[in-house]
N, C-alpha and C positions, 0 to 999 in steps of 0.2 A: 730050231727046223731051219733049212737052207733056202735063202729065197734067189732065184736067179732071174739075170737081166740080158738075154742074148743082145748081140752086136753080130754087124757083120763081120764077115772073116779076114776081111781088107778095110783098111782105114782109109777111105775115098777124100781128097782134098777137095774136090766138088761138091761145094752146097749141093748142086743139083744131082749128082750121083747119091747122097746122103736121103735125098727126100723120095728116091725110087725106093730104095731100100727100107724107107721108114716103114711099107705097106706090110712087109715080111716079118719085122722086128715083132717080138714078145715077151711076154715074161710069164714063164710057165708060175703055176699056181703052187702053193705049199701047203701040207697037210699039216694038221695040227690036234691032238687028241684033246688037250686038256688048256683050260686058257691060260695065256701067259702073265708071268709074275711080273709083278712091277716094281718099278725103283723103289727104294724109300725116299720120301720127301719129293719125288720125279727127279733126284738129282743122278747124274751121269757123268762119270771122269772119262774122257777118251785121250790114247796117246795117238798122234798120227805119225806115221813112219812112211807114208805111202807117197811123200813130198810134192801133196797137193793140197798143202796148209790153206791157201786163198779159197778153194773149192771147197774145201770140207769144213773152214771156219764159215763161210757163208750158210751152207747147208747147216751148220747147228746156231746159228744166227739167225735164220728163219724160222726154227724151231723155239728157240728163246723168245722171240717175239710174238709168237703164234696167237697167244693167248692163252694155252692150255699150260698149265700150271708145271711145266717143265722146266730143267736147267741142264745144258750139254755145255760141259767144261772141258776145255784143254789143259792137261797135267803134262811136265814135260819127262815124265820118268814111266816106264812100261809096269813098273810093280806098283805105280798108284793108280794104275788107270782099270778100269772095268771094264772098257772096249777099246781095244788095239786097232787101228787101221793103216793095211798095208797094201801094196801094188806089187804084185810079182802072178804076172798072167799066167807061167808055168804052172803055179798052183791052180790058180783059178780055173784054169782050163782041165787042169784034174778032177776039181770037186765038183764041177758044173758044165763042161765041156766049152769047146772054140767057140759058141756064139754069147759068154758072159759078159757084159758089163761090170755086174757087181756081184758080191755073194755075203750074205750074213750068216753066220754059224747059229745064232738062235734068236729068236721071237721073245722079244720081255726078256728079261732078267734069269740068268740061266742058274740051274740049279747049284752048281760050282763051276769054278774057274772063270776064265774071261771069255767074254764076245770076242768074235774076229771078225772084220769086217775086211774083205777084198775089193780092190777098185783095178778097172783094167787101166793100162799105163796109158792108152791114148786118150785118157780122160785128163792128162794131165795139161801143163801149160799153163796160160791164160784161163781162169775160171769162166766156161762157156755154161750156155743155159742149160744144153744136156747135160754136162758134166756136175752142174748143181743139182740138177732133178735126180741124177741117179743117188747122189751121195746122199741127198736129202729122203730118199725112198729107203735107203739102206739105214738111215738113223731111225726112219718111222719102224722098221722092225725091230730094231733096237729097243725102242721104246715100248713095243708090244703090238705094234697094228700088222695086221694081215692084209693080205692083198682084196683090194674091192673090184667086184664085178659090176659088171654095167656100163654106159658111157656117162654116166655123171662125172662132173670135173673132179678128180682125185690124185694124188701124188703117187697113191697106193694103187692105182690101178693095175689091176692082172697084167692086161695088153697098153705096155704102155702109149702105143697112138692108137688105142680105140677111144682113150679118154677125150673130154671136150676140150681140155686144156693140155693137150700134149707138147712136151716140152719141145722149144725152138732147136731146131741144125744150125743156128747162124754161126758160123766158125769166127766168132768174136768175143770179144767180153761180155757176159751177162749184162743189161739193162737192169733197172727194178720194173720196169713193164713186164720182162721178159717172165720174172720170177714174182709176177703177181699171184698167182696162184700154188707159192710152194712155202707151205703147204696150204691146201685149199681149205674152205670152210670144213668139207665134212672130214677132211683127214684132222684139224684141230677137235671138232666134236669127238672123233672115236678116241683121239688121246685124251680129252677133257673127262670123258666117261670114265677113264682110269686114275686120271690122277686129279682132276676138278680145274677147273678156268671155264673159259669159253671165248670162241674165236674172237680176236681184236679187231677183226677187219671182215666184212663181208662184200669184195669186190662184184658187182654183176657179171664179171666173165669168168668168174669163177662156178658156175652154175653147173 
């Protein structure tokens, strides 16, 4: 099932402009009629063709260190990958509209073929907090996590800026503090319910 993560139509260089726009950014809900299929031993091989290797690498590393028994591993060939990550704004807009930052073709392991993630080109450059948040959100769908309702701190929040731990809009490389809740304990618990494990950290900021 697809995941949609809208973004403003224009990338504004000023952080103040982004903050104003944040109020209207939303993630549309994903419908799924069956439980997601899990990846064997929680192992997922991904091939990154997005040009955002540092951003995606940080997002994967956050999941790998989360305490859930999952392992996201980068491979050097599409043919060896379970998940292919691309950046193609034309395709992204075609599948989920002009306001998408990210799109995932399957929640959990697909019945056949590879999962594909599309990331918006504007997430490129230094791994900013928002870019890592979006990449980790889409990888959460890959692991089998759906959107989470309510304001409880969650990477998988249905509405990105409704969660108590919304991603920072700072136009600079993300700090460890900004990524403290990527993923949040609630997200790790959801992944652990599928793969085993438990949250490695329970930061008080991530409630």
